[in-house]
C-alpha positions as CSV (number, residue, x, y, z in Angstrom):
1,M,5.0,-59.6,-50.2
2,L,8.0,-57.3,-49.5
3,K,7.7,-55.9,-52.7
4,S,4.3,-55.0,-52.5
5,T,5.0,-52.9,-49.3
6,A,8.2,-51.3,-50.6
7,S,6.0,-50.0,-53.6
8,A,3.3,-48.9,-51.3
9,A,6.0,-46.9,-49.5
10,A,7.1,-45.5,-52.6
11,V,3.7,-44.4,-53.8
12,L,3.2,-42.7,-50.4
13,A,6.3,-41.1,-50.1
14,C,5.7,-39.5,-53.8
15,M,2.3,-38.2,-52.6
16,M,3.9,-36.5,-49.6
17,S,6.4,-35.0,-51.8
18,L,6.2,-31.3,-52.2
19,S,9.3,-30.9,-54.4
20,I,10.4,-33.8,-56.6
21,G,11.9,-34.5,-59.8
22,G,9.9,-37.3,-60.6
23,C,8.7,-40.6,-59.2
24,G,11.5,-42.9,-60.0
25,G,11.6,-46.4,-61.4
26,S,12.7,-49.5,-59.3
27,S,16.5,-48.9,-60.0
28,G,19.0,-46.9,-61.8
29,G,18.9,-43.1,-62.5
30,G,15.7,-42.1,-61.5
31,S,15.3,-38.7,-59.3
32,A,15.7,-38.8,-55.6
33,V,12.1,-38.5,-53.5
34,V,12.6,-35.5,-51.3
35,V,10.1,-35.7,-48.4
36,T,9.0,-32.1,-47.2
37,P,8.2,-32.2,-43.6
38,P,4.6,-30.3,-42.6
39,R,5.3,-27.0,-41.0
40,T,4.7,-26.5,-37.5
41,D,3.8,-23.2,-36.3
42,P,4.2,-22.1,-32.6
43,P,1.7,-23.1,-30.3
44,T,-1.0,-20.1,-29.6
45,P,-1.4,-19.2,-26.0
46,A,-4.9,-20.5,-24.7
47,G,-7.3,-17.8,-24.0
48,P,-9.3,-17.5,-20.8
49,T,-11.3,-20.2,-19.4
50,V,-14.3,-19.9,-17.3
51,L,-13.9,-20.6,-13.8
52,A,-17.3,-19.5,-12.5
53,S,-20.5,-18.1,-14.0
54,G,-23.7,-16.6,-12.5
55,L,-22.1,-14.1,-10.2
56,Q,-24.2,-11.0,-9.3
57,I,-22.3,-7.5,-9.4
58,P,-19.1,-9.3,-8.1
59,W,-16.5,-6.6,-7.1
60,S,-13.4,-8.3,-5.6
61,V,-11.2,-11.7,-5.6
62,A,-9.2,-12.7,-2.6
63,F,-8.0,-16.2,-1.8
64,Y,-8.3,-18.2,1.4
65,G,-5.5,-20.9,0.9
66,S,-5.9,-21.9,-2.7
67,T,-9.7,-21.2,-2.6
68,P,-11.1,-17.8,-4.5
69,L,-13.6,-15.6,-2.6
70,V,-15.3,-13.3,-4.3
71,S,-17.7,-10.6,-3.0
72,E,-20.8,-9.5,-4.7
73,R,-21.5,-5.5,-4.2
74,G,-25.4,-5.8,-4.2
75,T,-26.3,-9.3,-2.5
76,A,-23.3,-8.4,0.2
77,R,-22.8,-12.3,-0.2
78,I,-19.0,-13.8,0.1
79,Q,-19.0,-16.6,-2.4
80,A,-16.4,-19.4,-2.5
81,V,-15.4,-20.8,-6.0
82,D,-14.8,-24.4,-5.8
83,S,-12.5,-26.6,-8.3
84,N,-15.5,-27.4,-10.7
85,G,-16.6,-23.8,-10.9
86,A,-19.7,-24.2,-8.2
87,L,-20.6,-21.2,-6.2
88,T,-21.0,-21.4,-2.2
89,T,-22.4,-18.6,-0.4
90,I,-20.1,-18.9,2.9
91,A,-21.4,-15.5,4.4
92,T,-23.6,-12.4,3.8
93,I,-22.0,-9.5,5.5
94,A,-24.4,-7.9,8.0
95,G,-25.0,-4.1,7.8
96,V,-24.5,-3.6,4.0
97,N,-26.3,-0.5,2.9
98,G,-25.3,1.2,0.0
99,T,-26.9,3.1,-3.1
100,G,-25.7,3.4,-6.8
101,E,-22.0,2.1,-6.6
102,G,-21.8,1.8,-3.0
103,G,-22.4,-2.1,-1.2
104,L,-20.0,-4.8,-0.4
105,L,-16.8,-3.7,-2.3
106,G,-13.2,-4.6,-1.2
107,I,-12.2,-7.9,0.5
108,A,-8.6,-9.2,1.4
109,V,-7.5,-12.2,3.5
110,R,-4.5,-12.1,5.9
111,D,-3.8,-15.0,8.0
112,T,-6.9,-16.3,9.6
113,F,-9.2,-13.3,8.8
114,L,-11.1,-11.8,6.2
115,Y,-11.3,-7.9,5.8
116,A,-14.1,-6.2,4.1
117,Y,-15.0,-2.7,2.9
118,F,-18.4,-1.8,2.8
119,S,-21.2,1.0,2.7
120,A,-23.3,1.4,5.7
121,G,-25.8,3.9,5.2
122,A,-23.9,7.3,5.7
123,E,-20.4,5.9,6.1
124,N,-18.2,3.5,4.7
125,R,-16.8,0.8,6.9
126,I,-13.8,-1.6,7.2
127,A,-14.3,-4.7,9.6
128,R,-12.7,-8.1,9.5
129,Y,-14.1,-11.6,10.4
130,P,-12.3,-14.8,11.8
131,L,-11.8,-17.7,9.0
132,S,-12.6,-21.3,10.0
133,G,-12.8,-24.4,7.7
134,S,-11.5,-24.5,4.4
135,G,-13.1,-24.5,0.6
136,S,-16.8,-24.4,0.2
137,A,-17.1,-25.1,4.1
138,T,-15.0,-22.0,5.1
139,R,-16.9,-19.8,7.5
140,L,-16.9,-16.3,8.8
141,G,-17.0,-15.4,12.6
142,A,-18.4,-12.3,14.2
143,A,-17.3,-9.0,12.9
144,Q,-14.6,-6.9,14.4
145,A,-14.8,-3.3,13.2
146,L,-11.5,-1.8,12.3
147,L,-12.6,2.0,11.0
148,G,-15.9,3.8,10.4
149,G,-16.6,7.3,9.4
150,I,-15.2,7.0,6.0
151,P,-17.6,9.2,3.9
152,S,-20.0,7.2,1.5
153,G,-22.4,8.3,-1.2
154,S,-23.9,7.1,-4.3
155,N,-20.6,7.2,-6.1
156,H,-17.1,7.7,-5.6
157,N,-16.5,5.0,-2.5
158,G,-13.3,4.0,-3.3
159,G,-13.3,0.4,-1.5
160,R,-10.3,-1.5,-2.7
161,I,-8.4,-2.8,0.1
162,A,-4.9,-4.7,0.3
163,F,-2.0,-5.8,2.6
164,G,1.2,-4.4,1.7
165,P,4.4,-6.0,1.9
166,D,4.9,-4.1,5.4
167,G,2.0,-6.1,6.7
168,M,-0.1,-3.0,7.0
169,L,-3.6,-2.7,5.6
170,Y,-4.1,-0.3,2.8
171,A,-7.8,0.9,1.9
172,A,-8.8,3.4,-0.9
173,T,-11.3,5.9,-0.2
174,G,-13.3,8.1,-2.7
175,D,-14.3,11.6,-2.3
176,A,-18.1,10.6,-2.0
177,G,-19.2,13.2,-4.6
178,S,-18.0,15.9,-2.5
179,A,-14.3,16.9,-4.3
180,S,-13.3,19.2,-1.3
181,R,-12.5,16.4,0.9
182,S,-9.7,14.8,-1.3
183,Q,-7.7,18.1,0.0
184,N,-8.5,17.9,3.5
185,L,-6.5,16.0,5.5
186,D,-9.1,15.7,8.3
187,S,-11.3,13.9,6.2
188,L,-10.9,10.0,5.5
189,G,-12.6,10.7,1.8
190,G,-10.4,11.0,-1.1
191,K,-7.5,9.2,0.4
192,I,-5.3,6.1,0.4
193,L,-5.3,5.0,4.3
194,R,-2.9,2.9,6.1
195,M,-3.5,1.0,9.3
196,T,-2.5,-2.1,11.4
197,A,-4.3,-5.5,10.8
198,D,-6.4,-4.6,13.9
199,G,-7.2,-1.1,12.5
200,R,-4.6,1.0,14.6
201,V,-2.9,4.0,13.1
202,P,0.8,3.1,12.5
203,S,3.3,4.9,14.4
204,D,5.4,5.6,11.1
205,N,2.3,7.1,9.1
206,P,3.5,10.2,7.1
207,F,0.8,12.3,9.2
208,P,1.2,11.8,12.8
209,G,-2.2,10.2,14.5
210,S,-3.6,9.9,11.2
211,Y,-4.5,7.2,9.0
212,V,-4.0,8.9,6.1
213,Y,-0.9,7.9,3.7
214,S,-1.7,9.8,0.6
215,Y,-4.4,12.2,-0.9
216,G,-5.7,14.5,-3.5
217,H,-7.3,11.2,-4.7
218,R,-10.7,11.1,-6.5
219,N,-11.6,7.6,-6.6
220,V,-8.8,5.1,-6.2
221,Q,-10.0,1.6,-7.4
222,G,-6.9,-0.6,-7.4
223,L,-3.8,-1.1,-5.3
224,A,-0.5,-3.2,-5.7
225,W,3.1,-3.8,-4.8
226,A,6.2,-4.7,-7.3
227,A,9.2,-6.9,-5.7
228,D,11.3,-3.7,-4.7
229,G,8.2,-2.7,-2.4
230,S,7.1,0.1,-4.9
231,M,3.4,0.8,-4.7
232,Y,1.0,1.4,-7.4
233,A,-2.9,2.6,-7.7
234,S,-5.3,2.9,-10.4
235,E,-7.7,6.0,-10.2
236,F,-10.7,7.1,-12.2
237,G,-10.7,10.7,-13.3
238,Q,-13.5,12.7,-14.1
239,N,-14.4,13.6,-17.8
240,T,-10.4,13.7,-19.1
241,W,-7.9,11.5,-17.5
242,D,-8.1,8.4,-15.9
243,E,-4.5,7.7,-13.8
244,L,-1.9,5.1,-13.2
245,N,0.1,6.3,-9.8
246,Q,3.1,5.3,-8.1
247,I,2.2,6.1,-4.5
248,K,4.4,8.2,-2.2
249,P,3.7,8.6,1.7
250,G,2.6,12.2,2.2
251,A,2.1,12.8,-1.1
252,N,-0.7,15.2,-2.8
253,Y,-2.0,13.7,-6.3
254,G,-3.9,16.8,-7.1
255,W,-7.8,16.2,-7.0
256,P,-9.8,18.5,-7.6
257,D,-7.4,21.3,-8.6
258,V,-5.6,18.7,-10.9
259,E,-6.9,15.9,-13.4
260,G,-4.1,13.9,-14.9
261,K,-0.5,15.6,-15.6
262,A,-0.2,19.1,-14.3
263,G,3.7,19.6,-14.2
264,N,3.4,21.3,-11.1
265,S,5.7,20.2,-8.5
266,K,3.2,20.6,-5.5
267,Y,1.5,17.7,-6.8
268,T,2.5,14.1,-7.9
269,D,2.1,13.2,-11.7
270,P,0.6,10.0,-12.8
271,L,2.9,7.8,-14.5
272,Q,0.6,7.1,-17.3
273,Q,-2.9,8.6,-18.2
274,W,-5.8,7.4,-20.5
275,A,-8.8,9.2,-21.7
276,T,-12.0,8.2,-19.6
277,A,-13.5,6.7,-22.5
278,D,-10.7,4.1,-23.1
279,A,-10.3,3.1,-19.2
280,S,-12.1,3.6,-15.9
281,P,-9.2,1.6,-14.5
282,S,-10.3,-0.8,-11.4
283,G,-8.4,-3.7,-10.0
284,I,-4.6,-4.0,-10.5
285,A,-2.3,-7.1,-10.0
286,I,1.5,-7.4,-10.4
287,S,3.0,-10.5,-11.9
288,G,6.5,-11.0,-12.5
289,A,8.0,-7.9,-14.1
290,N,4.5,-6.6,-15.4
291,L,1.3,-4.3,-13.8
292,Y,-2.3,-5.5,-15.3
293,I,-5.4,-3.2,-14.8
294,A,-8.7,-4.3,-15.4
295,N,-10.4,-1.4,-17.1
296,L,-14.6,-1.0,-16.7
297,R,-15.8,1.3,-19.5
298,G,-12.6,0.6,-21.6
299,E,-13.6,-3.0,-21.5
300,R,-9.8,-4.3,-21.7
301,L,-6.9,-5.8,-20.1
302,R,-3.8,-3.5,-19.7
303,K,-0.2,-4.6,-19.3
304,V,2.2,-2.1,-17.8
305,P,5.6,-3.1,-17.9
306,L,6.9,-1.8,-14.7
307,A,10.6,-1.0,-16.4
308,A,8.6,1.2,-18.8
309,T,5.7,2.7,-16.9
310,G,4.6,5.1,-19.7
311,T,3.9,2.2,-22.1
312,A,1.2,-0.2,-22.3
313,T,-0.4,-3.2,-24.3
314,E,-3.9,-3.8,-24.6
315,F,-5.6,-7.4,-24.4
316,Y,-9.2,-8.9,-24.8
317,V,-10.6,-5.2,-26.0
318,R,-14.7,-5.5,-25.9
319,E,-14.6,-9.1,-25.7
320,Y,-15.5,-9.8,-22.1
321,G,-17.2,-6.7,-21.4
322,R,-16.6,-4.6,-18.3
323,L,-13.8,-6.0,-16.1
324,R,-13.6,-5.1,-12.5
325,D,-10.9,-6.8,-11.0
326,V,-7.7,-8.6,-11.6
327,V,-5.3,-10.8,-9.3
328,A,-2.3,-12.8,-9.7
329,A,-3.6,-16.6,-9.2
330,P,-1.9,-19.8,-8.5
331,G,0.2,-21.7,-11.5
332,G,1.2,-18.3,-13.0
333,R,-2.0,-17.3,-14.0
334,L,-4.3,-14.4,-13.7
335,Y,-8.1,-14.2,-12.4
336,L,-10.2,-11.6,-14.0
337,L,-13.4,-10.7,-12.9
338,T,-16.4,-9.4,-15.2
339,N,-18.9,-6.9,-14.2
340,N,-21.3,-6.5,-16.8
341,T,-24.4,-7.0,-14.2
342,D,-24.1,-3.5,-12.6
343,G,-26.6,-1.7,-14.6
344,R,-23.7,0.0,-16.9
345,G,-22.8,-3.2,-19.0
346,T,-24.5,-5.3,-21.3
347,P,-24.7,-8.8,-19.7
348,K,-23.9,-11.9,-22.0
349,S,-25.1,-15.5,-21.0
350,G,-23.6,-16.4,-17.7
351,D,-22.2,-13.3,-16.6
352,D,-20.9,-12.0,-14.6
353,R,-18.0,-14.6,-14.8
354,L,-14.6,-15.2,-13.2
355,L,-12.0,-16.2,-15.8
356,S,-8.6,-17.6,-15.7
357,L,-6.0,-16.7,-18.1
358,P,-2.4,-17.4,-18.9
359,L,-0.1,-14.3,-18.6
360,P,-0.5,-12.3,-21.6
């Protein structure tokens, strides 16, 4: 029995060998069997996984604790996403009345409040709502108005809101189709605004008594901050250049006099620009040493190293359609929001979706 087992082992070794001089006999001068181990390639990083599907024109993602909350532009709903992907409507924002690109746009969470930017007929507004409960049982309390009078239109409504490392609320507004607003410091259109968490003008804003933090914008769509406090924004151009900008207080970014890099000291040039067909940069997020940009018309995720902001790498080109938002998520991942049900995309089965992906 032992001899039979040894023989079987020898045959197996012979079959596994990729480089032998021969399968020797039982003793003596036969060639040694050399077994070459199978090649092991490094694992390929996992691709995106679907966290939730069936969203209707989703626009923004924010976290309340570990629960993702998603705004829907047309329905004015706030959807909570639970761990198995189920959607629960925790609120429908009253007073939302938008056409075209208007509606319920950006949301943010700070402490026990949800902040929302939305179209309300002739104006865009910012309000906050007390939060209670948790997970799919989260509920919103009565609205507290923070700011109105932001110009609205069928397009160029801006809409992204986010809290900076200074604890202030920043809001991106568009020119609402009237380009002259962007250079007018008396207008809230075409700006990045800065306010306290309860809607007051901070005393250290660059223009005394004004919410305006930067101006000369056409339609800012993404806001994010690096670990050193540097602020970045993505912006839709018109027909030529979309932009990634570093935002400085009081700076003029040129619209409508300039689109893209001007090389004029009067204006602040973008860090990087792309042809509009390849970009339409929307939400942005920073994780580690990289900035990530969700692109609508360009249908891709871009990674921009903070140490080399004139460069970029592209991922998932044309794989998931229009991408509206990207956020840094728990566990060192990114959440990516598709936007194919907005009338400009081609919806696939399950759209729109919230995706989870490893950092590329």
